[in-house]
N, C-alpha and C positions, 0 to 999 in steps of 0.2 A: 503494499499499499504506499509506505515512505517511498519506495521508488517510483511508483507512479507519478507523485507530486512531483518529485525532483523532475522528471523527465518532462511534466508539464509547464514547469517552471522554466527551464532552460529552454523550452520550445517557444514559450512565448517573449522570453529575453531575446533568442533569435531573430524571431520576427520584429521585433521593436529595431534590432539594428540592421534587417533590412531595410525597413520604413524610413530610417534616417539617414537612407543614399550609404550604406556602407559600402567600400570605405571611406572612413572620414579623412579630411585632411587634417594634417600634424601641424605642430606649432612652426615645427622647421618647414615645411610648407609654404607656409602663410609669411613666414621671416623671407627665405629666398624670396617668393613670388614680388612680395614688394620692391627688393632692392632688385630684380629683374626689368621691372615692368619702370623703374626710374633709369637704368642703362638705358633701355629701349628707346625713353623718351628724350633723352639726351642726345641719342644719335640717329636720327630718322636720314640722315642723306645717304647712309650707305647704303641701303635699301630692305629687303626683307629680313628681319632678323631671325636668325635660327639659333634655337635654344638647345646648348649642348650639356647635359649635366656631367659631373667628373668622370673620365674615362672615355670622353668622345660617345658619350652614349644617350639615347633620348630620356628626356625627363618624364616621370609617372606622368599618367593621365591627369592626375588630381591637380599635381603640381602647375602641367600645363594651363589646365582651363583656368587658374587662379591667376596666372601669368598674362591669359589672353582677356582678362576679363576688364573692361574700361578701353580695352585695343580700339582702337578706328580703322586700323587696317589688318593685313595678315603678321599671323606670327607662325611661324615654321618649326620644325622641330631638325634635331642632328641627321636622323638618317636621310631627309631630304635635298642635304647638300652634294654639290658637284661643282666639278672643275667647269669653267667657262671656256668652250671647244674654242672660242676666239680671240682668248686672252688668257692665259696661263696663269698670271696674278691675279684674278676675280675668281669666284664663288658665285653660283647661282643655283637656283631651287631646280629639282628633278619636275615638280610639278608643274611650275609657270614659266621657268625660263629666265625667273629676274631675278638681277643682281642680288646677290645676300652677304650675310657678314655675322658671326658665332657671336652669341653673347652665353657670358657662361659663368658659375662660380667655383671656386676653391674648397673654402673652407666656410662653417659656420660654426662659431664658439658662443656658448651664452656666458656672460659677463656679470649678468646681475640678474634677480628676477626679473623678468620680463623686459631684459636687455641683451642683445644681441650684437656679436660682432660676426660681417659676413668679406670674405673678398670676392670680386666679381669685377667683369668688365666686359670687354668687347674685342673682337679682332676683326679686322679688314682685309687683310693683306699680310705679305711678308714682312714688313715694315710700316704697318698702320694697325693700332687699337693701345686701348687703357685698360687699366687695371686699379681700382679704387677700394678701399676699406670702409667697409659702411657700420654705421651704426645704426641699427633699429630698437623701437621699441613700439609699447603698447599705449596708445594714446586714444582715449574715447572708446574703447574696445576695438579698436584698428591697427594693427601693426602698418607703423610708418619710419619713413626714411628718417632719423634725426641728424643726421649728419655723414657727411663723404671726404676722405680726403685720398688725392691723389697719387698714387704711388708711383705708379712708371705709364709713360707714352713712349711709342715706338711710331 
């Protein structure tokens, strides 16, 4: 009898998880998305932003959705990146053939309760790109960039 109630409780809990859109985004997803949106907003002239997770992989669908939220233009993923056949120093997207640049992040470190540091930037060619150190915190229930410092330019 106890086993039956335990099963029912677990079943109901699993249904609640499904109803809430499982899997849910993590704090790290929200922090990284705030940073990626900032990088993308600052560098629109390089073409279509292509988000590459560490290891040059595609970001999770959850993170991609958060990074795309509020964007008024296409944001692509790393696996859509290819070389431009007419210019070996340029990248384009496979799906559209539009000029592209890589947006990435390297490290996420929690410094205080609800305060993080993230290294992120973009690469638009062999000698084109920037790397920043971001400070991100939660303000009025939303993760926001609190500040950034330019670490390198190429």
